[in-house]
ZADO-1210 file (C-alpha; in nm, 4 decimals, padded with zeros to 6 digits):
<atoms>
<atom x="00.0000" y="00.0000" z="00.0000" code="MET" pos="1"/>
<atom x="00.1309" y="00.3448" z="-00.0880" code="THR" pos="2"/>
<atom x="00.0801" y="00.6375" z="00.1361" code="GLU" pos="3"/>
<atom x="-00.0736" y="00.9460" z="-00.0163" code="ALA" pos="4"/>
<atom x="00.1297" y="01.2616" z="00.0341" code="ALA" pos="5"/>
<atom x="-00.0401" y="01.5061" z="00.2611" code="LEU" pos="6"/>
<atom x="-00.0870" y="01.8529" z="00.1160" code="PRO" pos="7"/>
<atom x="00.1144" y="02.1281" z="00.2776" code="GLU" pos="8"/>
<atom x="-00.0828" y="02.3448" z="00.5154" code="PRO" pos="9"/>
<atom x="-00.1592" y="02.6914" z="00.3817" code="PRO" pos="10"/>
<atom x="00.0892" y="02.9577" z="00.4820" code="ARG" pos="11"/>
<atom x="-00.0512" y="03.2687" z="00.6399" code="PRO" pos="12"/>
<atom x="-00.0503" y="03.5693" z="00.4109" code="GLN" pos="13"/>
<atom x="00.1327" y="03.8741" z="00.5414" code="ARG" pos="14"/>
<atom x="-00.1091" y="04.1617" z="00.5767" code="ARG" pos="15"/>
<atom x="-00.0022" y="04.4803" z="00.4080" code="VAL" pos="16"/>
<atom x="-00.1704" y="04.7989" z="00.5129" code="ARG" pos="17"/>
<atom x="-00.3192" y="04.9950" z="00.2268" code="PRO" pos="18"/>
<atom x="-00.1345" y="05.3156" z="00.1503" code="GLY" pos="19"/>
<atom x="00.1862" y="05.1990" z="00.3133" code="ARG" pos="20"/>
<atom x="00.4465" y="05.1731" z="00.0426" code="LYS" pos="21"/>
<atom x="00.7679" y="05.1306" z="00.2356" code="LYS" pos="22"/>
<atom x="00.8750" y="04.9837" z="00.5661" code="ALA" pos="23"/>
<atom x="00.8636" y="05.2293" z="00.8510" code="LEU" pos="24"/>
<atom x="01.2016" y="05.3373" z="00.9843" code="ASP" pos="25"/>
<atom x="01.3621" y="05.6558" z="01.1115" code="ARG" pos="26"/>
<atom x="01.4555" y="05.7728" z="00.7606" code="ASP" pos="27"/>
<atom x="01.0974" y="05.7267" z="00.6407" code="ALA" pos="28"/>
<atom x="00.9715" y="05.9289" z="00.9371" code="VAL" pos="29"/>
<atom x="01.2163" y="06.2125" z="00.8635" code="VAL" pos="30"/>
<atom x="01.1314" y="06.2096" z="00.4914" code="GLU" pos="31"/>
<atom x="00.7596" y="06.2289" z="00.5736" code="ALA" pos="32"/>
<atom x="00.8253" y="06.5165" z="00.8132" code="ALA" pos="33"/>
<atom x="01.0136" y="06.7016" z="00.5377" code="ILE" pos="34"/>
<atom x="00.7199" y="06.6501" z="00.2994" code="ARG" pos="35"/>
<atom x="00.4873" y="06.7990" z="00.5616" code="VAL" pos="36"/>
<atom x="00.7331" y="07.0846" z="00.6225" code="LEU" pos="37"/>
<atom x="00.7605" y="07.1663" z="00.2524" code="ASP" pos="38"/>
<atom x="00.3855" y="07.1519" z="00.1943" code="ALA" pos="39"/>
<atom x="00.2449" y="07.3039" z="00.5132" code="GLU" pos="40"/>
<atom x="00.5268" y="07.4706" z="00.7075" code="GLY" pos="41"/>
<atom x="00.7111" y="07.4096" z="01.0320" code="LEU" pos="42"/>
<atom x="00.4076" y="07.4495" z="01.2578" code="ASP" pos="43"/>
<atom x="00.2388" y="07.1572" z="01.0820" code="ALA" pos="44"/>
<atom x="00.5249" y="06.9183" z="01.1600" code="VAL" pos="45"/>
<atom x="00.3796" y="06.7228" z="01.4494" code="THR" pos="46"/>
<atom x="00.4020" y="06.3574" z="01.5444" code="ILE" pos="47"/>
<atom x="00.0353" y="06.3133" z="01.4635" code="ARG" pos="48"/>
<atom x="00.0606" y="06.4853" z="01.1228" code="ARG" pos="49"/>
<atom x="00.3699" y="06.2865" z="01.0232" code="VAL" pos="50"/>
<atom x="00.1935" y="05.9650" z="01.1267" code="ALA" pos="51"/>
<atom x="-00.0997" y="06.0664" z="00.9092" code="GLN" pos="52"/>
<atom x="00.1385" y="06.1291" z="00.6180" code="GLU" pos="53"/>
<atom x="00.2736" y="05.7759" z="00.6610" code="LEU" pos="54"/>
<atom x="-00.0669" y="05.6150" z="00.7121" code="GLY" pos="55"/>
<atom x="00.0136" y="05.4886" z="01.0622" code="VAL" pos="56"/>
<atom x="-00.0900" y="05.5727" z="01.4148" code="GLY" pos="57"/>
<atom x="00.1023" y="05.8334" z="01.6151" code="ALA" pos="58"/>
<atom x="00.2270" y="05.5667" z="01.8554" code="ALA" pos="59"/>
<atom x="00.4169" y="05.4060" z="01.5661" code="SER" pos="60"/>
<atom x="00.6229" y="05.7218" z="01.5218" code="ILE" pos="61"/>
<atom x="00.7346" y="05.7178" z="01.8857" code="TYR" pos="62"/>
<atom x="00.9237" y="05.3960" z="01.8140" code="ALA" pos="63"/>
<atom x="01.1635" y="05.6069" z="01.6030" code="TYR" pos="64"/>
<atom x="01.1585" y="05.9522" z="01.7670" code="VAL" pos="65"/>
<atom x="01.0834" y="06.0325" z="02.1278" code="ASP" pos="66"/>
<atom x="00.9403" y="06.3824" z="02.0821" code="SER" pos="67"/>
<atom x="00.8502" y="06.6542" z="01.8374" code="LYS" pos="68"/>
<atom x="01.1730" y="06.8363" z="01.9278" code="ASP" pos="69"/>
<atom x="01.3765" y="06.5296" z="01.8343" code="THR" pos="70"/>
<atom x="01.1860" y="06.5035" z="01.5077" code="LEU" pos="71"/>
<atom x="01.2558" y="06.8700" z="01.4240" code="ILE" pos="72"/>
<atom x="01.6260" y="06.8222" z="01.5061" code="GLU" pos="73"/>
<atom x="01.6418" y="06.5198" z="01.2747" code="LEU" pos="74"/>
<atom x="01.4701" y="06.7157" z="00.9970" code="VAL" pos="75"/>
<atom x="01.7101" y="07.0074" z="01.0435" code="LEU" pos="76"/>
<atom x="02.0077" y="06.7706" z="01.0409" code="ASP" pos="77"/>
<atom x="01.8823" y="06.6123" z="00.7192" code="HIS" pos="78"/>
<atom x="01.8324" y="06.9494" z="00.5502" code="VAL" pos="79"/>
<atom x="02.1780" y="07.0699" z="00.6582" code="ILE" pos="80"/>
<atom x="02.3148" y="06.7472" z="00.5103" code="GLY" pos="81"/>
<atom x="02.1731" y="06.8512" z="00.1726" code="GLU" pos="82"/>
<atom x="02.4124" y="07.1499" z="00.1537" code="ILE" pos="83"/>
<atom x="02.6859" y="07.0772" z="-00.0975" code="ASP" pos="84"/>
<atom x="03.0263" y="07.1194" z="00.0692" code="TYR" pos="85"/>
<atom x="03.2236" y="06.9372" z="-00.1987" code="THR" pos="86"/>
<atom x="03.5223" y="07.1179" z="-00.3416" code="GLY" pos="87"/>
<atom x="03.6108" y="07.3063" z="-00.0240" code="TYR" pos="88"/>
<atom x="03.8613" y="07.4258" z="00.0681" code="PRO" pos="89"/>
<atom x="04.0065" y="07.5427" z="-00.2583" code="ASP" pos="90"/>
<atom x="04.2690" y="07.7963" z="-00.3685" code="ASP" pos="91"/>
<atom x="04.0458" y="08.1033" z="-00.3497" code="ARG" pos="92"/>
<atom x="04.0535" y="08.3431" z="-00.0549" code="PRO" pos="93"/>
<atom x="03.8626" y="08.2075" z="00.2447" code="TRP" pos="94"/>
<atom x="03.6174" y="08.5002" z="00.2323" code="GLN" pos="95"/>
<atom x="03.5007" y="08.3991" z="-00.1173" code="GLU" pos="96"/>
<atom x="03.4681" y="08.0352" z="-00.0146" code="GLN" pos="97"/>
<atom x="03.2641" y="08.1328" z="00.2907" code="LEU" pos="98"/>
<atom x="03.0314" y="08.3468" z="00.0775" code="LYS" pos="99"/>
<atom x="02.9744" y="08.0541" z="-00.1586" code="ASP" pos="100"/>
<atom x="02.8985" y="07.8194" z="00.1308" code="LEU" pos="101"/>
<atom x="02.6526" y="08.0686" z="00.2783" code="ILE" pos="102"/>
<atom x="02.4824" y="08.1013" z="-00.0609" code="ARG" pos="103"/>
<atom x="02.4555" y="07.7227" z="-00.0851" code="ALA" pos="104"/>
<atom x="02.3093" y="07.7039" z="00.2671" code="ALA" pos="105"/>
<atom x="02.0574" y="07.9778" z="00.1860" code="ARG" pos="106"/>
<atom x="01.9476" y="07.7991" z="-00.1316" code="ALA" pos="107"/>
<atom x="01.9006" y="07.4720" z="00.0572" code="THR" pos="108"/>
<atom x="01.7076" y="07.6380" z="00.3402" code="PHE" pos="109"/>
<atom x="01.4922" y="07.8275" z="00.0893" code="SER" pos="110"/>
<atom x="01.3964" y="07.4978" z="-00.0734" code="ALA" pos="111"/>
<atom x="01.2422" y="07.3816" z="00.2564" code="HIS" pos="112"/>
<atom x="00.9863" y="07.6465" z="00.3392" code="ARG" pos="113"/>
<atom x="01.0529" y="07.7781" z="00.6906" code="ASP" pos="114"/>
<atom x="01.3109" y="07.5302" z="00.8183" code="ILE" pos="115"/>
<atom x="01.5311" y="07.8272" z="00.9079" code="ALA" pos="116"/>
<atom x="01.2975" y="07.8907" z="01.2016" code="ARG" pos="117"/>
<atom x="01.3867" y="07.5477" z="01.3355" code="ALA" pos="118"/>
<atom x="01.7531" y="07.6395" z="01.3452" code="SER" pos="119"/>
<atom x="01.6957" y="07.9409" z="01.5699" code="LEU" pos="120"/>
<atom x="01.8075" y="07.8604" z="01.9221" code="GLY" pos="121"/>
<atom x="01.9530" y="07.5243" z="01.8267" code="ARG" pos="122"/>
</atoms>
């Protein structure tokens, strides 16, 4: 007598939340906060609003940042990281190099609505 092979049990399907395109991590939280900043301004950057942007509950955001202040600092750090410092120092006088760096910083800050307000006092 031959034994019939038992079918494999069905594997549970992993549920994917609608509207959630990418795994949630600190970078995703910061990127969402920057989208909110660019669209609505610094005052709109709240834990709740960023969670809404990501399609998750506010408690999910607290796994990656512990407060709104921390979130704003991470956003500011990310924006400052966008400033292009490559090619410095060079052979020009330091005053000219400094002017160019300040212009680059101004252009980057201008691209992100009122992020400059976040830098005050920090």
